[in-house]
Structures are given as C-alpha cells and as structure tokens.
Steps between C-alpha positions, in 0.01 A plus 500: 500500500274510195224240490528252221275543202185283505538196268358555156254264359478447130147413369467321171180529302409182321351531156128454479391160426427423131131507412338162490461331161149489371278212609412237228217255541630155583461220249243336734275799436426343154313217688196733515435405138483122526305541827253733331449253212465209742228680698320602189520152349375336825211744510405424137481127590320538832252778427181393338472840333838469341441140398178595324659786325797320382298209361242721341451566121747698290499879493308505174200321663286670751513334842193497728731471811588815701864570416744669746602844345864407487421183319382705206773576248322835428537621853646856508815399687582235240433737205661819636770361715618144422451520118729812497700383806841579358384853432420553865831330594690740272322802647574385850869445437532832319344686794743326740797612295378858501393515863699273731806615688733242343474701178411852613688548825837341431835623383499609135773244424270212603176613329599406140615152597204428721250631246666303214506174691129552603410550139708193407312284753175627363619427139581144596165443668319654212691288253394181685140620520489589128658180376279283725165664443521717183753382234782252472609498132131452423254365762610570864655228722164436669319436167782287362503280816128458459520387140801274575305324771218408263286817513318653205232761428150366480213700370219562736312757295325364202604631150307509172589207290564692187688781661822545284661711770473240767823384657564136608525524876765230512745719297498768778796477738456789739231539765418857379449394139295195613268715712463762224384227265234382736693201623637367837825339611448132576717195568834637597681614812397872547770661719319757717604837352318673780699327768826569315419859449376579854785321678759666277346846522427507877847361582678759282299785660548392857875418456563834332295697750648352818850542378454851354309640804793419727786554260541863572705421815762310285662791317275777625678827443273778607527681826434828681233739409502414131452139572216565737324728256544248205381218732186689591426567135543143398328339796146525343619362175683220679202396713243500223734327260552223762122474557431468141758220465355321802149537352610336165672224694207445737245482229733272297508255799117515529458419133745220539278351767196537282679329211597217738138449601309535173736429206739234375600166633754471774782379252428794275529736785821322623676540163406874482639542856827321422573714196438819694704396805790389283498855344479664849776282633731594210444872524471564870635202697787368301691843501525463879719197456677555165705817513571529120126481433431756777752736324277480193148513630560637851274483797209737576625796703865395501 
C-alpha cells in the first residue's frame, strides 16, 4: 500500500515594509530661538560687562572700557558672516540639493518635483528676507516700521555749514542711506534685522538638511552593484555637504546668542523673532497640516 504523500506547505512571502518617511523637526524645536534670546537678554542685564558695553558711548566715540569682541560691530563674524548671511544660507541650501540623498539617490521621477519644491521654499524665504531687510517698494519693512514709530535719521558727524552737497539727515528714510550720510537711526522701534535673519536662515538650513538627509529612503530607487557604487561615490559629497550646512547653522545660532547679549532691546529682538518664526511656520510647519499647501511647497525629503 503506497504511503500517502507528505502534506505540502505553502509559504507566502510578504512584501518588504515600506521605507520610513523622513523625519522632520517638531514644531517645539523652534523653542530654541526664544530660549536663546531669553538667555542672552538675561546675561545682558545681569553681567556688569554687558551692562557697561550697552550703556557706553556710540560707535563713533572711542570708549575707554574694554569691549567684548562680539560686542564690536566690526568683528570678523559680523562682517563676513552675518552681514552677508543670506549668501551663506543660499550656498548651504544649494550644496544640500546637490549632495543629499533626497535629490541624488532617489527615483528619477521624484527628483524634478523635490528639487522644484526645494527651490520654491528657498524663493519664498528669500522673498520675505528681501522685502523685510532690503526693499519693499522703496525702504524695506524694517526701515518703514522704524519711521512709522517715530524714528528718524540724526546727524552725528558734523558737516560744513556752507556745504552745498550736504543732505538733511531727516529726509533720509533708510538705515543704509542714513549711515552713509554720517547719521544714526534714533527715536523709533528698530526691529532686529540680525535676529530675523539668523532665525530664518538657521531654521531653513536645519529643516532642509534633516529632511533631505533622510529622504532617500522614501522613493529610493537604486539597488545592487550600481547602487552601491554610486552610494560610495556620493558618500563623501553627502557628508561634507551636511557638515557645511551644520557649520552654517551652528555659527548662525552662536551669532544669534551674541546679538541677544550685546545688541537691541528685548522688544526689538522679539519683533524680529516673530517675523522670522511666522515665515518658518508658513513654509515648513503649515504644509504638514494643510494638504493643498503641501502639494505646492512640499516637505523636505518627501
């Protein structure tokens, strides 16, 4: 009598789990900025050195007090980093697009959309920066708010009485023109452009970096030997691109702390912070909740 055939077992292979969506910094991460400003403002009030520097004479008059290096407006980091801060921000974001996996190691069908949305987010941030600090149908928003709150340009450098080329300082309505004419802004609410710039720039760099560095798993299309070879070739560029972006963000945070200690009143710093955080929220946080807006500007790495 033939023995019965052993029972057959059917094995089913489940599809691999989908790659995790890229991580995005939580909204609470933005608390680092008011905390930084609070720490700096408290130090400026409690430290005798900071009190002496902030109550000292204007920049145009030599001060006998020893001044902290970062309290000087001519310190190298202020001149070559903060003053051209948006240039450093642009360079960091460009390097991220050229080096990070979300743009270099993803399916070709996703690359154009991700790149276009990253450029759109950059364009939106740049537009707010430009209108706030450079030009808004004439003077920028910061200068307009200063004049509207009672501010004006006051001459601090004496001029020759019979100089026909002399300009009445009170007719100057931008900080740049006032300084060029030997004047100084006085009397109005001076929104901190440094706080605005540094908060907006560091937020944009960090949000883009964190999302783009992990975005390769969401839509990653390389595999096998070619994927390993391309991954090895791009690894160095990816690492150094991320390091450069972190360096820009880190130095930006440090200069934000220095601004909080040595410059501006607390209310001037607060208004600069609010403008920057409103921009960051609109570009990076709101798309997480409003799908139509996400379809336009996207999310880093998605």
